[in-house]
PyMOL CGO cylinders between C-alpha atoms (Angstrom):
from pymol import cmd
from pymol.cgo import CYLINDER

trace = [
    CYLINDER, -11.95, -18.14, -9.32, -13.93, -16.20, -7.30, 0.3, 1, 1, 1, 1, 1, 1,
    CYLINDER, -13.93, -16.20, -7.30, -15.19, -17.23, -3.76, 0.3, 1, 1, 1, 1, 1, 1,
    CYLINDER, -15.19, -17.23, -3.76, -18.72, -17.74, -2.86, 0.3, 1, 1, 1, 1, 1, 1,
    CYLINDER, -18.72, -17.74, -2.86, -18.63, -14.72, -0.85, 0.3, 1, 1, 1, 1, 1, 1,
    CYLINDER, -18.63, -14.72, -0.85, -17.02, -12.62, -4.06, 0.3, 1, 1, 1, 1, 1, 1,
    CYLINDER, -17.02, -12.62, -4.06, -20.02, -14.00, -6.29, 0.3, 1, 1, 1, 1, 1, 1,
    CYLINDER, -20.02, -14.00, -6.29, -22.33, -12.94, -3.97, 0.3, 1, 1, 1, 1, 1, 1,
    CYLINDER, -22.33, -12.94, -3.97, -20.85, -9.33, -3.78, 0.3, 1, 1, 1, 1, 1, 1,
    CYLINDER, -20.85, -9.33, -3.78, -20.72, -9.39, -7.54, 0.3, 1, 1, 1, 1, 1, 1,
    CYLINDER, -20.72, -9.39, -7.54, -24.25, -10.21, -7.74, 0.3, 1, 1, 1, 1, 1, 1,
    CYLINDER, -24.25, -10.21, -7.74, -25.25, -7.47, -5.59, 0.3, 1, 1, 1, 1, 1, 1,
    CYLINDER, -25.25, -7.47, -5.59, -23.16, -5.03, -7.31, 0.3, 1, 1, 1, 1, 1, 1,
    CYLINDER, -23.16, -5.03, -7.31, -24.73, -6.05, -10.43, 0.3, 1, 1, 1, 1, 1, 1,
    CYLINDER, -24.73, -6.05, -10.43, -28.23, -5.55, -9.14, 0.3, 1, 1, 1, 1, 1, 1,
    CYLINDER, -28.23, -5.55, -9.14, -27.44, -1.78, -7.86, 0.3, 1, 1, 1, 1, 1, 1,
    CYLINDER, -27.44, -1.78, -7.86, -25.90, -1.10, -11.28, 0.3, 1, 1, 1, 1, 1, 1,
    CYLINDER, -25.90, -1.10, -11.28, -22.57, -0.65, -9.81, 0.3, 1, 1, 1, 1, 1, 1,
    CYLINDER, -22.57, -0.65, -9.81, -20.05, 0.98, -11.84, 0.3, 1, 1, 1, 1, 1, 1,
    CYLINDER, -20.05, 0.98, -11.84, -17.07, -1.35, -13.57, 0.3, 1, 1, 1, 1, 1, 1,
    CYLINDER, -17.07, -1.35, -13.57, -14.59, -2.63, -10.71, 0.3, 1, 1, 1, 1, 1, 1,
    CYLINDER, -14.59, -2.63, -10.71, -11.26, -4.24, -11.76, 0.3, 1, 1, 1, 1, 1, 1,
    CYLINDER, -11.26, -4.24, -11.76, -10.52, -7.63, -9.71, 0.3, 1, 1, 1, 1, 1, 1,
    CYLINDER, -10.52, -7.63, -9.71, -7.54, -8.78, -8.13, 0.3, 1, 1, 1, 1, 1, 1,
    CYLINDER, -7.54, -8.78, -8.13, -5.85, -5.17, -8.03, 0.3, 1, 1, 1, 1, 1, 1,
    CYLINDER, -5.85, -5.17, -8.03, -2.19, -5.03, -7.60, 0.3, 1, 1, 1, 1, 1, 1,
    CYLINDER, -2.19, -5.03, -7.60, -1.96, -1.68, -5.66, 0.3, 1, 1, 1, 1, 1, 1,
    CYLINDER, -1.96, -1.68, -5.66, 1.69, -1.81, -4.35, 0.3, 1, 1, 1, 1, 1, 1,
    CYLINDER, 1.69, -1.81, -4.35, 4.39, -2.06, -6.60, 0.3, 1, 1, 1, 1, 1, 1,
    CYLINDER, 4.39, -2.06, -6.60, 6.84, -3.07, -3.94, 0.3, 1, 1, 1, 1, 1, 1,
    CYLINDER, 6.84, -3.07, -3.94, 4.78, -5.87, -2.56, 0.3, 1, 1, 1, 1, 1, 1,
    CYLINDER, 4.78, -5.87, -2.56, 2.84, -8.86, -3.90, 0.3, 1, 1, 1, 1, 1, 1,
    CYLINDER, 2.84, -8.86, -3.90, -0.54, -6.91, -2.24, 0.3, 1, 1, 1, 1, 1, 1,
    CYLINDER, -0.54, -6.91, -2.24, -3.80, -7.21, -4.45, 0.3, 1, 1, 1, 1, 1, 1,
    CYLINDER, -3.80, -7.21, -4.45, -7.28, -5.82, -3.49, 0.3, 1, 1, 1, 1, 1, 1,
    CYLINDER, -7.28, -5.82, -3.49, -10.28, -7.75, -4.43, 0.3, 1, 1, 1, 1, 1, 1,
    CYLINDER, -10.28, -7.75, -4.43, -11.84, -5.00, -6.18, 0.3, 1, 1, 1, 1, 1, 1,
    CYLINDER, -11.84, -5.00, -6.18, -10.82, -1.68, -7.35, 0.3, 1, 1, 1, 1, 1, 1,
    CYLINDER, -10.82, -1.68, -7.35, -13.08, 1.32, -8.47, 0.3, 1, 1, 1, 1, 1, 1,
    CYLINDER, -13.08, 1.32, -8.47, -10.25, 3.21, -10.18, 0.3, 1, 1, 1, 1, 1, 1,
    CYLINDER, -10.25, 3.21, -10.18, -11.96, 6.91, -11.08, 0.3, 1, 1, 1, 1, 1, 1,
    CYLINDER, -11.96, 6.91, -11.08, -12.63, 7.35, -6.97, 0.3, 1, 1, 1, 1, 1, 1,
    CYLINDER, -12.63, 7.35, -6.97, -9.53, 5.23, -5.85, 0.3, 1, 1, 1, 1, 1, 1,
    CYLINDER, -9.53, 5.23, -5.85, -11.82, 2.88, -3.67, 0.3, 1, 1, 1, 1, 1, 1,
    CYLINDER, -11.82, 2.88, -3.67, -10.82, -0.67, -3.00, 0.3, 1, 1, 1, 1, 1, 1,
    CYLINDER, -10.82, -0.67, -3.00, -13.10, -3.37, -1.98, 0.3, 1, 1, 1, 1, 1, 1,
    CYLINDER, -13.10, -3.37, -1.98, -12.24, -6.12, 0.20, 0.3, 1, 1, 1, 1, 1, 1,
    CYLINDER, -12.24, -6.12, 0.20, -14.45, -9.31, 0.59, 0.3, 1, 1, 1, 1, 1, 1,
    CYLINDER, -14.45, -9.31, 0.59, -13.45, -10.76, 4.14, 0.3, 1, 1, 1, 1, 1, 1,
    CYLINDER, -13.45, -10.76, 4.14, -13.59, -14.51, 4.35, 0.3, 1, 1, 1, 1, 1, 1,
    CYLINDER, -13.59, -14.51, 4.35, -13.39, -16.68, 7.13, 0.3, 1, 1, 1, 1, 1, 1,
    CYLINDER, -13.39, -16.68, 7.13, -14.85, -14.24, 9.97, 0.3, 1, 1, 1, 1, 1, 1,
    CYLINDER, -14.85, -14.24, 9.97, -16.73, -16.99, 11.79, 0.3, 1, 1, 1, 1, 1, 1,
    CYLINDER, -16.73, -16.99, 11.79, -14.45, -20.22, 10.99, 0.3, 1, 1, 1, 1, 1, 1,
    CYLINDER, -14.45, -20.22, 10.99, -11.33, -19.03, 12.50, 0.3, 1, 1, 1, 1, 1, 1,
    CYLINDER, -11.33, -19.03, 12.50, -9.80, -18.13, 9.21, 0.3, 1, 1, 1, 1, 1, 1,
    CYLINDER, -9.80, -18.13, 9.21, -6.63, -15.91, 8.62, 0.3, 1, 1, 1, 1, 1, 1,
    CYLINDER, -6.63, -15.91, 8.62, -8.35, -12.86, 9.28, 0.3, 1, 1, 1, 1, 1, 1,
    CYLINDER, -8.35, -12.86, 9.28, -8.97, -13.67, 12.96, 0.3, 1, 1, 1, 1, 1, 1,
    CYLINDER, -8.97, -13.67, 12.96, -5.42, -14.88, 14.03, 0.3, 1, 1, 1, 1, 1, 1,
    CYLINDER, -5.42, -14.88, 14.03, -2.69, -12.61, 14.89, 0.3, 1, 1, 1, 1, 1, 1,
    CYLINDER, -2.69, -12.61, 14.89, -0.21, -13.02, 12.33, 0.3, 1, 1, 1, 1, 1, 1,
    CYLINDER, -0.21, -13.02, 12.33, -3.16, -12.76, 9.53, 0.3, 1, 1, 1, 1, 1, 1,
    CYLINDER, -3.16, -12.76, 9.53, -4.84, -9.65, 11.16, 0.3, 1, 1, 1, 1, 1, 1,
    CYLINDER, -4.84, -9.65, 11.16, -1.19, -7.87, 11.76, 0.3, 1, 1, 1, 1, 1, 1,
    CYLINDER, -1.19, -7.87, 11.76, -0.63, -8.22, 8.27, 0.3, 1, 1, 1, 1, 1, 1,
    CYLINDER, -0.63, -8.22, 8.27, -3.71, -7.31, 6.96, 0.3, 1, 1, 1, 1, 1, 1,
    CYLINDER, -3.71, -7.31, 6.96, -3.46, -3.96, 9.03, 0.3, 1, 1, 1, 1, 1, 1,
    CYLINDER, -3.46, -3.96, 9.03, -0.25, -3.40, 7.44, 0.3, 1, 1, 1, 1, 1, 1,
    CYLINDER, -0.25, -3.40, 7.44, -1.71, -3.89, 3.96, 0.3, 1, 1, 1, 1, 1, 1,
    CYLINDER, -1.71, -3.89, 3.96, -4.78, -2.00, 4.47, 0.3, 1, 1, 1, 1, 1, 1,
    CYLINDER, -4.78, -2.00, 4.47, -2.69, 1.21, 6.52, 0.3, 1, 1, 1, 1, 1, 1,
    CYLINDER, -2.69, 1.21, 6.52, -0.23, 1.13, 3.19, 0.3, 1, 1, 1, 1, 1, 1,
    CYLINDER, -0.23, 1.13, 3.19, -3.31, 1.13, 0.91, 0.3, 1, 1, 1, 1, 1, 1,
    CYLINDER, -3.31, 1.13, 0.91, -4.58, 4.39, 2.95, 0.3, 1, 1, 1, 1, 1, 1,
    CYLINDER, -4.58, 4.39, 2.95, -1.25, 5.77, 2.83, 0.3, 1, 1, 1, 1, 1, 1,
    CYLINDER, -1.25, 5.77, 2.83, -1.23, 5.54, -1.03, 0.3, 1, 1, 1, 1, 1, 1,
    CYLINDER, -1.23, 5.54, -1.03, -4.15, 7.35, -1.28, 0.3, 1, 1, 1, 1, 1, 1,
    CYLINDER, -4.15, 7.35, -1.28, -6.55, 4.73, -1.73, 0.3, 1, 1, 1, 1, 1, 1,
    CYLINDER, -6.55, 4.73, -1.73, -9.96, 4.43, 0.60, 0.3, 1, 1, 1, 1, 1, 1,
    CYLINDER, -9.96, 4.43, 0.60, -10.95, 0.95, 1.56, 0.3, 1, 1, 1, 1, 1, 1,
    CYLINDER, -10.95, 0.95, 1.56, -14.30, -0.47, 2.36, 0.3, 1, 1, 1, 1, 1, 1,
    CYLINDER, -14.30, -0.47, 2.36, -14.07, -4.10, 4.18, 0.3, 1, 1, 1, 1, 1, 1,
    CYLINDER, -14.07, -4.10, 4.18, -17.12, -6.48, 3.70, 0.3, 1, 1, 1, 1, 1, 1,
    CYLINDER, -17.12, -6.48, 3.70, -17.39, -9.30, 6.17, 0.3, 1, 1, 1, 1, 1, 1,
    CYLINDER, -17.39, -9.30, 6.17, -20.22, -11.69, 5.12, 0.3, 1, 1, 1, 1, 1, 1,
    CYLINDER, -20.22, -11.69, 5.12, -22.29, -10.21, 7.51, 0.3, 1, 1, 1, 1, 1, 1,
    CYLINDER, -22.29, -10.21, 7.51, -22.08, -6.93, 5.56, 0.3, 1, 1, 1, 1, 1, 1,
    CYLINDER, -22.08, -6.93, 5.56, -22.97, -8.66, 2.02, 0.3, 1, 1, 1, 1, 1, 1,
    CYLINDER, -22.97, -8.66, 2.02, -26.38, -7.05, 1.99, 0.3, 1, 1, 1, 1, 1, 1,
    CYLINDER, -26.38, -7.05, 1.99, -27.99, -5.25, -0.78, 0.3, 1, 1, 1, 1, 1, 1,
    CYLINDER, -27.99, -5.25, -0.78, -28.52, -2.15, 1.47, 0.3, 1, 1, 1, 1, 1, 1,
    CYLINDER, -28.52, -2.15, 1.47, -24.68, -2.10, 2.02, 0.3, 1, 1, 1, 1, 1, 1,
    CYLINDER, -24.68, -2.10, 2.02, -23.58, -2.60, -1.37, 0.3, 1, 1, 1, 1, 1, 1,
    CYLINDER, -23.58, -2.60, -1.37, -26.22, -0.15, -2.66, 0.3, 1, 1, 1, 1, 1, 1,
    CYLINDER, -26.22, -0.15, -2.66, -24.60, 2.60, -0.30, 0.3, 1, 1, 1, 1, 1, 1,
    CYLINDER, -24.60, 2.60, -0.30, -20.82, 1.50, -1.71, 0.3, 1, 1, 1, 1, 1, 1,
    CYLINDER, -20.82, 1.50, -1.71, -22.34, 2.08, -5.41, 0.3, 1, 1, 1, 1, 1, 1,
    CYLINDER, -22.34, 2.08, -5.41, -23.21, 5.32, -4.45, 0.3, 1, 1, 1, 1, 1, 1,
    CYLINDER, -23.21, 5.32, -4.45, -19.86, 6.45, -2.89, 0.3, 1, 1, 1, 1, 1, 1,
    CYLINDER, -19.86, 6.45, -2.89, -18.39, 5.11, -6.07, 0.3, 1, 1, 1, 1, 1, 1,
    CYLINDER, -18.39, 5.11, -6.07, -20.69, 7.23, -8.09, 0.3, 1, 1, 1, 1, 1, 1,
    CYLINDER, -20.69, 7.23, -8.09, -19.70, 10.16, -5.83, 0.3, 1, 1, 1, 1, 1, 1,
    CYLINDER, -19.70, 10.16, -5.83, -23.16, 10.33, -4.63, 0.3, 1, 1, 1, 1, 1, 1,
    CYLINDER, -23.16, 10.33, -4.63, -23.76, 10.72, -0.74, 0.3, 1, 1, 1, 1, 1, 1,
    CYLINDER, -23.76, 10.72, -0.74, -25.37, 7.90, 1.10, 0.3, 1, 1, 1, 1, 1, 1,
    CYLINDER, -25.37, 7.90, 1.10, -28.36, 9.21, 2.77, 0.3, 1, 1, 1, 1, 1, 1,
    CYLINDER, -28.36, 9.21, 2.77, -28.35, 9.58, 6.62, 0.3, 1, 1, 1, 1, 1, 1,
    CYLINDER, -28.35, 9.58, 6.62, -31.11, 6.59, 6.82, 0.3, 1, 1, 1, 1, 1, 1,
    CYLINDER, -31.11, 6.59, 6.82, -29.09, 4.68, 4.70, 0.3, 1, 1, 1, 1, 1, 1,
    CYLINDER, -29.09, 4.68, 4.70, -27.63, 1.38, 5.71, 0.3, 1, 1, 1, 1, 1, 1,
    CYLINDER, -27.63, 1.38, 5.71, -23.67, 2.78, 5.79, 0.3, 1, 1, 1, 1, 1, 1,
    CYLINDER, -23.67, 2.78, 5.79, -24.71, 5.48, 8.12, 0.3, 1, 1, 1, 1, 1, 1,
    CYLINDER, -24.71, 5.48, 8.12, -27.19, 3.83, 10.15, 0.3, 1, 1, 1, 1, 1, 1,
    CYLINDER, -27.19, 3.83, 10.15, -26.62, 2.97, 13.82, 0.3, 1, 1, 1, 1, 1, 1,
    CYLINDER, -26.62, 2.97, 13.82, -27.37, -0.65, 14.79, 0.3, 1, 1, 1, 1, 1, 1,
]
cmd.load_cgo(trace, "trace")
């Protein structure tokens, strides 16, 4: 079952006509690690990060360290990873991720490359 944040991401992804994604992709045969989403043609993993503001797993030492290992292994295996905390679940950001998966370059003034 998808979390509310994953449901929001999926709604935004569809609104941007995003390409097909695989859910709960098991990317490492030696571990039980899964990524929330995979775009297979571009080997792009997308992780929707919950608990950022509620003291969840991603903010505690063990969880943060475990995630770092998982993400580093994914990079070593050739995957490109995008992490989406709730603050980045916005149409502009998801549009840029769709462009990346479609092998289009986000514009310099796009949300992904824009300085805050």
